[in-house]
SEFIZA-3560 file (N, C-alpha, C; in Angstrom, 3 decimals):
REM SEFIZA-3560
<numar><xx>271.542</xx><yy>-56.021</yy><zz>134.844</zz><atom>N</atom></numar>
<numar><xx>271.710</xx><yy>-54.705</yy><zz>135.335</zz><atom>CA</atom></numar>
<numar><xx>271.951</xx><yy>-53.836</yy><zz>134.158</zz><atom>C</atom></numar>
<numar><xx>272.468</xx><yy>-54.140</yy><zz>132.847</zz><atom>N</atom></numar>
<numar><xx>272.594</xx><yy>-53.393</yy><zz>131.822</zz><atom>CA</atom></numar>
<numar><xx>271.074</xx><yy>-53.114</yy><zz>131.299</zz><atom>C</atom></numar>
<numar><xx>270.352</xx><yy>-54.129</yy><zz>131.353</zz><atom>N</atom></numar>
<numar><xx>269.060</xx><yy>-53.994</yy><zz>130.837</zz><atom>CA</atom></numar>
<numar><xx>268.160</xx><yy>-52.886</yy><zz>131.573</zz><atom>C</atom></numar>
<numar><xx>268.257</xx><yy>-52.966</yy><zz>132.868</zz><atom>N</atom></numar>
<numar><xx>267.529</xx><yy>-52.148</yy><zz>133.778</zz><atom>CA</atom></numar>
<numar><xx>267.911</xx><yy>-50.753</yy><zz>133.552</zz><atom>C</atom></numar>
<numar><xx>269.193</xx><yy>-50.385</yy><zz>133.294</zz><atom>N</atom></numar>
<numar><xx>269.739</xx><yy>-49.053</yy><zz>132.913</zz><atom>CA</atom></numar>
<numar><xx>269.231</xx><yy>-48.606</yy><zz>131.684</zz><atom>C</atom></numar>
<numar><xx>269.250</xx><yy>-49.630</yy><zz>130.690</zz><atom>N</atom></numar>
<numar><xx>268.792</xx><yy>-49.152</yy><zz>129.354</zz><atom>CA</atom></numar>
<numar><xx>267.250</xx><yy>-48.673</yy><zz>129.559</zz><atom>C</atom></numar>
<numar><xx>266.458</xx><yy>-49.593</yy><zz>130.153</zz><atom>N</atom></numar>
<numar><xx>265.043</xx><yy>-49.358</yy><zz>130.263</zz><atom>CA</atom></numar>
<numar><xx>264.914</xx><yy>-47.887</yy><zz>130.921</zz><atom>C</atom></numar>
<numar><xx>265.569</xx><yy>-47.627</yy><zz>131.957</zz><atom>N</atom></numar>
<numar><xx>265.509</xx><yy>-46.327</yy><zz>132.667</zz><atom>CA</atom></numar>
<numar><xx>265.887</xx><yy>-45.173</yy><zz>131.601</zz><atom>C</atom></numar>
<numar><xx>266.855</xx><yy>-45.314</yy><zz>130.816</zz><atom>N</atom></numar>
<numar><xx>267.202</xx><yy>-44.322</yy><zz>129.959</zz><atom>CA</atom></numar>
<numar><xx>266.077</xx><yy>-44.091</yy><zz>128.954</zz><atom>C</atom></numar>
<numar><xx>265.486</xx><yy>-45.248</yy><zz>128.428</zz><atom>N</atom></numar>
<numar><xx>264.478</xx><yy>-44.991</yy><zz>127.329</zz><atom>CA</atom></numar>
<numar><xx>263.352</xx><yy>-44.323</yy><zz>128.092</zz><atom>C</atom></numar>
<numar><xx>262.892</xx><yy>-44.718</yy><zz>129.322</zz><atom>N</atom></numar>
<numar><xx>261.810</xx><yy>-44.112</yy><zz>129.988</zz><atom>CA</atom></numar>
<numar><xx>262.090</xx><yy>-42.646</yy><zz>130.080</zz><atom>C</atom></numar>
<numar><xx>263.161</xx><yy>-42.268</yy><zz>130.498</zz><atom>N</atom></numar>
<numar><xx>263.475</xx><yy>-40.888</yy><zz>130.705</zz><atom>CA</atom></numar>
<numar><xx>263.548</xx><yy>-40.061</yy><zz>129.302</zz><atom>C</atom></numar>
<numar><xx>264.106</xx><yy>-40.689</yy><zz>128.145</zz><atom>N</atom></numar>
<numar><xx>264.048</xx><yy>-40.073</yy><zz>127.043</zz><atom>CA</atom></numar>
<numar><xx>262.606</xx><yy>-39.858</yy><zz>126.380</zz><atom>C</atom></numar>
<numar><xx>261.764</xx><yy>-40.892</yy><zz>126.347</zz><atom>N</atom></numar>
<numar><xx>260.510</xx><yy>-40.817</yy><zz>125.762</zz><atom>CA</atom></numar>
<numar><xx>259.393</xx><yy>-40.644</yy><zz>126.679</zz><atom>C</atom></numar>
<numar><xx>259.556</xx><yy>-41.068</yy><zz>127.891</zz><atom>N</atom></numar>
<numar><xx>258.339</xx><yy>-40.802</yy><zz>128.818</zz><atom>CA</atom></numar>
<numar><xx>257.363</xx><yy>-42.113</yy><zz>128.547</zz><atom>C</atom></numar>
<numar><xx>256.571</xx><yy>-42.337</yy><zz>129.547</zz><atom>N</atom></numar>
<numar><xx>255.697</xx><yy>-43.478</yy><zz>129.658</zz><atom>CA</atom></numar>
<numar><xx>254.490</xx><yy>-43.334</yy><zz>128.819</zz><atom>C</atom></numar>
<numar><xx>254.164</xx><yy>-42.088</yy><zz>128.291</zz><atom>N</atom></numar>
<numar><xx>253.017</xx><yy>-41.899</yy><zz>127.495</zz><atom>CA</atom></numar>
<numar><xx>253.533</xx><yy>-42.257</yy><zz>126.012</zz><atom>C</atom></numar>
<numar><xx>254.662</xx><yy>-42.041</yy><zz>125.554</zz><atom>N</atom></numar>
<numar><xx>255.088</xx><yy>-42.380</yy><zz>124.188</zz><atom>CA</atom></numar>
<numar><xx>255.553</xx><yy>-43.876</yy><zz>123.912</zz><atom>C</atom></numar>
<numar><xx>255.804</xx><yy>-44.557</yy><zz>125.033</zz><atom>N</atom></numar>
<numar><xx>256.309</xx><yy>-45.972</yy><zz>124.656</zz><atom>CA</atom></numar>
<numar><xx>255.249</xx><yy>-46.777</yy><zz>124.096</zz><atom>C</atom></numar>
<numar><xx>253.932</xx><yy>-46.780</yy><zz>124.433</zz><atom>N</atom></numar>
<numar><xx>253.042</xx><yy>-47.645</yy><zz>123.558</zz><atom>CA</atom></numar>
<numar><xx>253.074</xx><yy>-47.229</yy><zz>122.030</zz><atom>C</atom></numar>
<numar><xx>253.108</xx><yy>-45.960</yy><zz>121.812</zz><atom>N</atom></numar>
<numar><xx>253.099</xx><yy>-45.442</yy><zz>120.487</zz><atom>CA</atom></numar>
<numar><xx>254.291</xx><yy>-46.024</yy><zz>119.859</zz><atom>C</atom></numar>
<numar><xx>255.419</xx><yy>-45.817</yy><zz>120.538</zz><atom>N</atom></numar>
<numar><xx>256.528</xx><yy>-46.257</yy><zz>119.793</zz><atom>CA</atom></numar>
<numar><xx>256.587</xx><yy>-47.830</yy><zz>119.576</zz><atom>C</atom></numar>
<numar><xx>256.203</xx><yy>-48.639</yy><zz>120.546</zz><atom>N</atom></numar>
<numar><xx>256.115</xx><yy>-50.031</yy><zz>120.501</zz><atom>CA</atom></numar>
<numar><xx>255.110</xx><yy>-50.486</yy><zz>119.197</zz><atom>C</atom></numar>
<numar><xx>254.106</xx><yy>-49.753</yy><zz>119.105</zz><atom>N</atom></numar>
<numar><xx>253.126</xx><yy>-50.012</yy><zz>117.946</zz><atom>CA</atom></numar>
<numar><xx>253.650</xx><yy>-49.793</yy><zz>116.678</zz><atom>C</atom></numar>
<numar><xx>254.326</xx><yy>-48.657</yy><zz>116.567</zz><atom>N</atom></numar>
<numar><xx>254.937</xx><yy>-48.211</yy><zz>115.242</zz><atom>CA</atom></numar>
<numar><xx>256.041</xx><yy>-49.059</yy><zz>114.949</zz><atom>C</atom></numar>
<numar><xx>256.885</xx><yy>-49.550</yy><zz>115.902</zz><atom>N</atom></numar>
<numar><xx>257.990</xx><yy>-50.541</yy><zz>115.755</zz><atom>CA</atom></numar>
<numar><xx>257.385</xx><yy>-51.793</yy><zz>115.201</zz><atom>C</atom></numar>
<numar><xx>256.384</xx><yy>-52.310</yy><zz>115.768</zz><atom>N</atom></numar>
<numar><xx>255.681</xx><yy>-53.585</yy><zz>115.340</zz><atom>CA</atom></numar>
<numar><xx>255.199</xx><yy>-53.493</yy><zz>113.912</zz><atom>C</atom></numar>
<numar><xx>254.611</xx><yy>-52.406</yy><zz>113.590</zz><atom>N</atom></numar>
<numar><xx>254.060</xx><yy>-52.120</yy><zz>112.269</zz><atom>CA</atom></numar>
<numar><xx>255.201</xx><yy>-52.166</yy><zz>111.338</zz><atom>C</atom></numar>
<numar><xx>256.365</xx><yy>-51.445</yy><zz>111.641</zz><atom>N</atom></numar>
<numar><xx>257.498</xx><yy>-51.418</yy><zz>110.763</zz><atom>CA</atom></numar>
<numar><xx>257.954</xx><yy>-52.876</yy><zz>110.455</zz><atom>C</atom></numar>
<numar><xx>258.078</xx><yy>-53.578</yy><zz>111.702</zz><atom>N</atom></numar>
<numar><xx>258.648</xx><yy>-54.942</yy><zz>111.432</zz><atom>CA</atom></numar>
<numar><xx>257.859</xx><yy>-55.842</yy><zz>110.607</zz><atom>C</atom></numar>
<numar><xx>256.397</xx><yy>-55.754</yy><zz>110.835</zz><atom>N</atom></numar>
<numar><xx>255.445</xx><yy>-56.565</yy><zz>109.914</zz><atom>CA</atom></numar>
<numar><xx>255.593</xx><yy>-56.224</yy><zz>108.545</zz><atom>C</atom></numar>
<numar><xx>255.797</xx><yy>-54.785</yy><zz>108.141</zz><atom>N</atom></numar>
<numar><xx>255.926</xx><yy>-54.444</yy><zz>106.845</zz><atom>CA</atom></numar>
<numar><xx>257.159</xx><yy>-54.940</yy><zz>106.244</zz><atom>C</atom></numar>
<numar><xx>258.205</xx><yy>-54.851</yy><zz>106.963</zz><atom>N</atom></numar>
<numar><xx>259.474</xx><yy>-55.416</yy><zz>106.561</zz><atom>CA</atom></numar>
<numar><xx>259.239</xx><yy>-57.013</yy><zz>106.272</zz><atom>C</atom></numar>
<numar><xx>258.768</xx><yy>-57.580</yy><zz>107.149</zz><atom>N</atom></numar>
<numar><xx>258.704</xx><yy>-59.101</yy><zz>107.012</zz><atom>CA</atom></numar>
<numar><xx>257.774</xx><yy>-59.344</yy><zz>105.770</zz><atom>C</atom></numar>
<numar><xx>256.749</xx><yy>-58.642</yy><zz>105.447</zz><atom>N</atom></numar>
<numar><xx>255.912</xx><yy>-58.932</yy><zz>104.439</zz><atom>CA</atom></numar>
<numar><xx>256.648</xx><yy>-58.732</yy><zz>103.214</zz><atom>C</atom></numar>
<numar><xx>257.564</xx><yy>-57.631</yy><zz>103.017</zz><atom>N</atom></numar>
<numar><xx>258.301</xx><yy>-57.166</yy><zz>101.960</zz><atom>CA</atom></numar>
<numar><xx>259.393</xx><yy>-58.178</yy><zz>101.601</zz><atom>C</atom></numar>
<numar><xx>260.021</xx><yy>-58.703</yy><zz>102.535</zz><atom>N</atom></numar>
<numar><xx>261.056</xx><yy>-59.713</yy><zz>102.305</zz><atom>CA</atom></numar>
<numar><xx>260.258</xx><yy>-61.022</yy><zz>101.929</zz><atom>C</atom></numar>
<numar><xx>259.222</xx><yy>-61.409</yy><zz>102.517</zz><atom>N</atom></numar>
<numar><xx>258.535</xx><yy>-62.554</yy><zz>102.020</zz><atom>CA</atom></numar>
<numar><xx>258.130</xx><yy>-62.273</yy><zz>100.533</zz><atom>C</atom></numar>
<numar><xx>257.639</xx><yy>-61.077</yy><zz>100.210</zz><atom>N</atom></numar>
<numar><xx>257.271</xx><yy>-60.983</yy><zz>98.801</zz><atom>CA</atom></numar>
<numar><xx>258.405</xx><yy>-61.148</yy><zz>97.913</zz><atom>C</atom></numar>
<numar><xx>259.473</xx><yy>-60.660</yy><zz>98.313</zz><atom>N</atom></numar>
<numar><xx>260.761</xx><yy>-60.902</yy><zz>97.486</zz><atom>CA</atom></numar>
<numar><xx>261.095</xx><yy>-62.245</yy><zz>97.329</zz><atom>C</atom></numar>
<numar><xx>261.085</xx><yy>-62.903</yy><zz>98.366</zz><atom>N</atom></numar>
<numar><xx>261.362</xx><yy>-64.493</yy><zz>98.331</zz><atom>CA</atom></numar>
<numar><xx>260.401</xx><yy>-65.192</yy><zz>97.389</zz><atom>C</atom></numar>
<numar><xx>259.177</xx><yy>-64.898</yy><zz>97.438</zz><atom>N</atom></numar>
<numar><xx>258.120</xx><yy>-65.510</yy><zz>96.646</zz><atom>CA</atom></numar>
<numar><xx>258.441</xx><yy>-65.123</yy><zz>95.123</zz><atom>C</atom></numar>
<numar><xx>258.992</xx><yy>-63.848</yy><zz>94.834</zz><atom>N</atom></numar>
<numar><xx>259.208</xx><yy>-63.445</yy><zz>93.446</zz><atom>CA</atom></numar>
<numar><xx>260.342</xx><yy>-64.273</yy><zz>92.972</zz><atom>C</atom></numar>
<numar><xx>261.417</xx><yy>-64.444</yy><zz>93.716</zz><atom>N</atom></numar>
<numar><xx>262.476</xx><yy>-65.433</yy><zz>93.452</zz><atom>CA</atom></numar>
<numar><xx>262.059</xx><yy>-66.701</yy><zz>93.113</zz><atom>C</atom></numar>
<numar><xx>261.331</xx><yy>-67.347</yy><zz>93.923</zz><atom>N</atom></numar>
<numar><xx>260.841</xx><yy>-68.689</yy><zz>93.644</zz><atom>CA</atom></numar>
<numar><xx>259.933</xx><yy>-68.884</yy><zz>92.414</zz><atom>C</atom></numar>
<numar><xx>259.219</xx><yy>-67.749</yy><zz>92.068</zz><atom>N</atom></numar>
<numar><xx>258.554</xx><yy>-67.931</yy><zz>90.826</zz><atom>CA</atom></numar>
<numar><xx>259.383</xx><yy>-67.768</yy><zz>89.591</zz><atom>C</atom></numar>
<numar><xx>260.371</xx><yy>-67.046</yy><zz>89.728</zz><atom>N</atom></numar>
<numar><xx>261.433</xx><yy>-66.919</yy><zz>88.666</zz><atom>CA</atom></numar>
<numar><xx>262.137</xx><yy>-68.041</yy><zz>88.329</zz><atom>C</atom></numar>
<numar><xx>262.514</xx><yy>-68.792</yy><zz>89.497</zz><atom>N</atom></numar>
<numar><xx>263.352</xx><yy>-70.168</yy><zz>89.227</zz><atom>CA</atom></numar>
<numar><xx>262.336</xx><yy>-71.286</yy><zz>88.824</zz><atom>C</atom></numar>
<numar><xx>261.129</xx><yy>-71.169</yy><zz>89.047</zz><atom>N</atom></numar>
<numar><xx>260.158</xx><yy>-72.227</yy><zz>88.608</zz><atom>CA</atom></numar>
<numar><xx>260.076</xx><yy>-72.247</yy><zz>87.085</zz><atom>C</atom></numar>
<numar><xx>260.262</xx><yy>-71.168</yy><zz>86.506</zz><atom>N</atom></numar>
<numar><xx>259.976</xx><yy>-71.058</yy><zz>84.988</zz><atom>CA</atom></numar>
<numar><xx>260.949</xx><yy>-71.876</yy><zz>84.269</zz><atom>C</atom></numar>
//
């Protein structure tokens, strides 16, 4: 029930036309964040290997 209410509120706030754009930009942001954190972890591994 809570999720249905949340979905309705999001639809009312952003409209159905904006939701695909929001989802796409959210996915890109997550991908960039994941790549950045992976890069940091790789940097730490190379420092400890020396």
